[in-house]
N, C-alpha and C positions, 0 to 999 in steps of 0.2 A: 459526285455529280452535285453540285452544288443548289443552296436551297431555293435561291431565285428560280431556278430550272423545274423546279418543283411545279407545278399548278399546288394554289390554294384552294382551302376550302372550311367548312363546319364535319368536327366530328358527326356522324353518322352511327350510332346504334343500331345492326340489321333486327330489323322491327320483326316483331313476334314469333320468335327464332322458338317456334314449337310449343305451345302455349301451354300445353299442361308439362312437358317434357324439355331436357335440352336434344336442338338435333345434331349433330356432326354435321359442320358446315364444309369435311373436304369428304368427298364422293370421288377422288378416281385419284392414284397411286401410280406413277410408273417408274418404276425403278432399270436405268440402266447402265451398263457396267462393259468391261471387255473383261473375258477368262483367262488373258496369258495376261495383260498388261501388270506392272508393278504397283502401278497408282488406285488399280481398282480393288486392291487386295482385302481391303476394308467391307468397303459395300460388300464381295461373294463371301466374306466371315459372317456379314448379316444376314444375309440371305441362306448362307447353314444349317446357325442359331436361330436365329430369333424373327425371321418372314413368318412360320408358318403359325406362332405365337400371334404374332402383331394380328396376321388374318385373320385368325379362332376367336381373339379375342376383341374387332372389330368388324363386326361382318356386316357393314354398311358401307365401306371401304372396299369400294372395286381396286386389286393391288394386280400390277401389268409387270412381269422380268424381261426385258430387251434384252440379252446380251450382244452389244454390237462392237465389230471387231475394230483392236487402235483407235478408238473413242478412250478419255476417261470417265471418271463413276458421277453421276450426277442422277437428280430428281427431281420430277416434275410434277408438280397436284394441280389437281383439277377442281373448283370449287364449285356451290351451288348454283353461288349466282353468275357465272361464267366464268371468271379469269381464270389463271392459270399461272402459275411459279414457279418457275424454272431454278435450280438450285447446286453449283459446279461439286464435287464432294471428292475431288479426287483426295490422294492422297490424305488423308483420312481413315484413322481408327474406325473399328466399331461403335467405340461406345459416340465418338462423336457425331457417327449415324444415326445414333437410337438416339440422338436429344436432337438431328435438323429436321428427324423424319416427326418424333413429337411435337416437334413444332409447325409441321408444317399441318399436323390433322388437329392440331386446339384452336388456329388462325382460324380467323372469321371470313378472310379471302375477300376483303376487302383491300384495296389501292395505299400504300402506303402516301399519304400528304402529308403537305406542310398547313399546319393551321394558322387560319387570319388573326385571331386571337387568341391570348390567356383564357379569356371566356366567353361568352354563348347566352344569349337566351333568345328567346321566341314572340318577348312580346316587350321592346325595347323600349323606353321613358320617351315618352309626349317633350321633358324640360330638359331633355339634354343630360349631359353628362358634367358629374357637378368638377367642377375648378378652383382656386385658393378667391378668386374677386368674381364671384360668383352674386353675390349680391351688394358689392362694395359698386360707391359711384365714381359711371362712365371716368372723371375727370385723375382718379387715380392714374390711370396709363398718360396723363403729359408729365404728369410728374418726374424731376431727375431725384433720382434714389441716389443716397441716402438722402432722408427729407423729415427734418425735426418734429411734424405733425403726424405723419406717418409709422414714423422710426422711434418715437418715445412711446412707454405703455405706461400708460394713465394706473397711480397707485392712491386704491382710497382706503386701505383697510393699510393696518402701524401692522409694521414689520416685528418680531417676535425680538429681535434687540433692543425696537423705539421700546415695548412696552416693559422689556426688563430695565433700563434705562430710569422710565419714569415711576417704575414699581419702587427699584433707590432711588429714587429722590423723595415718594412718598414718607418712606421709612427714615428716610435723612432726616425729611422737615417733625416729622413725629416724634422719631428723639429726641430733637434740637425743645419738641412743645415741652415734654418731660422734667426737659432738663431746667426747662423754665420755670415751671408748674414747682418742681421741687427748691432752685432756688426763693421764688417767690414764699412759698410755704415755709421754711426758713427761720426768714427774713420777718416771716409776721408772729412767727415764734419768739425771736431775741428779740 
């Protein structure tokens, strides 16, 4: 199914999921399997080994077991919000079925939907979304780029290379002045 065929919406959190404690959203799970089909072997192993422990550890989840002739193994998870999800588990082993049942137990039951945007806010900005030309003169839209006016970067400060060259020139001038002073003193002495 392509992403365009899924309805788009905002993400919604399950509101007030237990004010003081967590409330499991899974209300009922139905296990369907065939007693003789080799594709239901993993489901039969799960029912024999793990189903009683699962029902004891999660007493708030109603578990139905429905043997159906000549059908592949599947689970149907019914949630508190009224949604139900069906998953085919044919040709899966017991460990994979445990993982799928745990996924059904921990899901919120909300349908999987495409997000409208990667971000959302309840208070959108009244000034609009920022873009690079927000506070620029509208005549920029009429220019053809590259433009010498907008394409050049104004340099107001000296670069490090220019500063080093300037210091080197000063040092040369100071050395020349010191050399000239020494020559003048020697001439005065003589």
